[in-house]
N, C-alpha and C positions, 0 to 999 in steps of 0.2 A: 196882203201878206206876201212877203218876198222870200223865195226859196232859191238856194244856190246849188247847181248841179254841175257835174262834169260829164262830157260826152264819153261813153264807154265806162272805164273804171277810174277815170281821173277826176279829181276835184269834187268828189261826191260829198255833199253836206246836207242831209235831209233834216229840215226843221218841222216838223208836222205828221087740201083735197081738190082734184082738178076737174073743172067742167070745160076745159079748153077744147075747141073744135079740132078735128084732124087737120093736117096741113093743107090737104087739097081743097078744104073749104075756106082757106085764108087768102089764097092768091086770086086777086081780081083787081082790075084797074078801076079805081073809084071815079065817081062822076066829075070830081074837080079837075082831073087830068085833061079831059077832052075840052073843058071850058077854057083852059089857059094855054093851050099849045100855040095859038096865034097871038096871045096877049103878052108874052114874056119879052123882056128886054135882055138880050144876051150880052153879058159882060165877060164870061169865061168860056173858053173853048173846052167843052165837055169831052170831046173826042180826044184832045190832047191830054186832058186830066186822066182819062182812062188809061192811056198809054203810060203816063207817068206812074200810075199805080201798078200797072203791070211790071214796070221796072223796079218799083219799090218792093214788090213781093220777093224779088231776088236779093235786094240789098239790105232790107231791114234786119235789125238785130233784136234778139229776145231780151238782151240786157240793157236796152235803151232806158236809162234812168228817168229821163224827162217824160217820155211817152207812158212808161209804167206808172209814174207818179200821178199823171193826169187821170189815167184810167182808174187807179186806186182811189183817188179823191172823189171822182165822179160816183163810184160805187159806194163810197161812204155815205153819200146822200140817200142811196137806196136802202142802206142799213138803218138809217134814221126813221124810215117809214115802217110802222108796225103793221104790215100788211103783206099778204101773200100774192105773188104775181105768177100764176100758173103758165101763162103764155107770153113770150117776149120776142121783140124784134130788135136786132142789133144792126144799125145802119153804118156802112162804110167806115171811113176813118181808121182808127186803131182797133180793128176787130179783134185781133189776136191778143192784144194787151188787155182788153176788157174781159175776154174769155178767161185768160189766165188769172185775172184778179177776182173773178166771180166767186169762187170758193163757197158755193151754197147760198150766197146772199139773195134775198128775195124769194127763196123757195121756188125757183123756176123749174117747171117740168117739161115744157115744150119751148124750143128756141129756134128762131129763124135768123140766120146770118146772111146779110145781103150786101153786095158790093157791085160797083159798075165793072170791076176788073175780074175776069175769069181766073187769071193767075192768082189774084189775092184770095179768091174763094177757094181755089185748089189748095193754097197754102194753109188756110184755116182748116180745111177738111183733113189734110194730112196731119196737122197738129192735134186733131181730135184724139188720135190714137195714143198720144202722150198724156192726155188729160185723165184725171181720175173722176171727173164730174159725170154722174150718171144722168144725163139730160138728153131727152130725145131731140135731136138737132137736124134741121133742114137747111140746105144751102141753095141760094138762088142768086143769079146775076140780074141785077135790076138797078134802076136809076132813082135816086131820092127825089128828083123832080117829077117823076111819074110813078108814084108808089104803087106796085102791083099787089095790093092787099085789100081785102074786103073791109067795108066799114064795120065798126063795132066788133072787131074780131080779136083784139089783143088787149092784154092787161098792162103791158109795159112796152115803151119804145125808148131805146137808148141810142144816142149818136155821140161818139167820142172823136172830136177833131176831124169832122167830115163835112158838116152842113155849111161851113163858111165858103165852100166852093160851088154852091148852087147859085144859078142865075136868079131864081125867085125864092129867096129864103122865106118870106112870109107864106108863100104858097106851099112850100115843102112842109112847113110847120103846121099849116092847116090840114094837109093830108095826113100828117102824123096824128093830129087830134081826131080826125074822122076815123082813123084806123083803130083808135082806142075804144074800149067799152066804157060806159059810164063809170066814173071814179077810177079810170085808168091813168097811169102816170107817164109823163114825158120827161126824160132827162137828157140834157145835151151839154157838151162842152165844145166851144168854138174859140178860135183865136181872135183876140181883140185888136183894136187899132194901134195899140202901143207895141205890138209884136215887131221884132227886128228893127227897132228904131235906130240902132247903131248902124245897121247895114243900109238903111234908107239914107242916112246922113252921108255915109261914105260914098255910096253910088251917086248921089246927087252932086256932091262936091267933085268927084272924079269926072263925071260927064260934062259939068260946066267947064272944068279946067281943060279937058282934052277935046271936047266936041262943041263947046260953046252953047250948049242947050241940054235939056233933059228929056228923056222918054221914060215911060213907066216900066220899072224893072221889078217892082214888088206889088203884089195884088192888094187892092183896097179891102179893108176889113171893117166889121161892125164896131161901133163905139159902145162903151158900157151903157151910156144913157139910152141907146136904142134897144137894148135887150128886153127891158120890161115892156116897151111898146110892142115889140115883136110878139111876145107871149100874149099880151092883151088882144092884139089884132088877130091872132090866130084863134082866139076864143077860149084860151085856157083859163081856168079858175085857180085861185090861190097861187098866183105867179110868184116865183122867187128867183132872184139874181144875186150872185156874188162873184167876186173876182179874185184870182190868184196871179201873182207875178213870179215867174220862174227865171232865174238867171243861170244860163248854161255857159260854162267856160270851155274854150277850145284852144288847141295849140296855135291855130292861125285861122284867118278868115276863110281860107280854102277848105279847111276841115269842116267849118260851118256849112259851106255849100254842099259838101258830101253828105252831111247829116240831113240836110233838107231834101236831098235827092232820095235818101233812104227812107224818109218819112212820106215821100210823095207830095212834098209841099213846095215844089218849085213853081215858078211863074206860069200861069195858064191863061193870061189875058188874051182876049181876041185881038185887041189892038196893040199887042206887044211888038217890039222891034226884035226881029229874029236874029239880028246880027249884033254881036258884042265884040267890039274891037279889042285886040290883045292889050294895047297900051291903056285902054280904059279900064279893063279888068285888073291889070297890074297896079294901076293908080288907085283904084278903089281898095285893093288889098293893103296897099301902103298907107293910105289915109286911115283906114280902119285901125291898123296897127299903131299908127302914130297918135291917134286921138283916144283910143280906148284900151290899149294894152296895159296889163298890170306889171308889177315888178318882176314876176316870174316869167313874163313873156306871153302868158295866156291872154286871150281876148274874150270879152263877155258878149253874149247875145241874149236879149230880153224876149221872153215869150209871155204875153198877157193872155190868160185863159179865162173866158167868161163861162160860168156855169149857170144853166137855166133849168128851172123846175116848174112844171105846170101840170094841172089835172084836168081831165074831162069832167064836165059838170055832172053832179049827182046830188039828189035831195039831202043826203046825209052830211054833206060838207058844210063847214062853217060859213056863215054869211054875215056881212056887215049889217049892223043895226040901222034902222031908218034914221035919217038926220033929225035931230031934235028929240029923239026918244030917251036920251039920257036923263036920269033923275038925281045925279050928283054933280054939283058945280065944281069947277076947278079951284075956286076960292076955298071951298070946304076941304078939298084935298090938300091944299097948301097949308091950311091951318093945322091939319092933322099931322102932316109930315114936316112942316116947316121948322 
């Protein structure tokens, strides 16, 4: 499904009883963390990403139509579940947008909000006073790669536009599963591989023209086909994956870059080239405009969002029948409805 948005207020066109433990019993580094410290392959600079999120806490806007739409669509999936989730963990990414969109969905009584950035957590805590939600909330600074939560302590884990920056995404999802109680729900939205395809093309063309070669300027992202495998590999049952494509229009490519900074979504590759020549940047902006600009002068940017849903195993959940156990043939079905 394709949706068109404008940054800020421009070009907006939208198509679409508690047994929870106290918070001090929830925080604990689970056993998966220590087993993977030396086994990870680092792609992203997590220290840089934390600093980018510190900066984003000062730049982000409450009226960001794209971020708010993703948070709202993610929580729509929570509303589809006819189940109460007394204790929940919100991980990184668009914390404030998810909290604003919560509006009583999931009947959450105890909420933990976690981010690698202290400034982002402080922003969320300050915004709590403006919220009408009567939810007992705790705030912690922590890393998705080393989840500081006890096993089987939560009913719900939500991550909105944050997990795609982890070096070990399968490992982070395994930790989320371990943190859930049986029949607990995992909901996540991550950016997919088609995100910012226009910017990738413009940067590649500009670097080839001005520098005679290319260096990575945009981070690698998961493909849609990988999402189901990630859920299965992490051990989730009843996995579900669907995709939305959002097209956001900007006055210029430079405005897109400012929006990415405000979201905390700028490049954090370990092997990045820290020097961007002025002529290369200007060439990229010119190519972007010449290739993709609309008649009104605005330029589009595509954001592909992959939504993932998974449950921790429980005996009450539906299970597939054993192969060969069916007693109705497809030929009989075809005769009946043909």
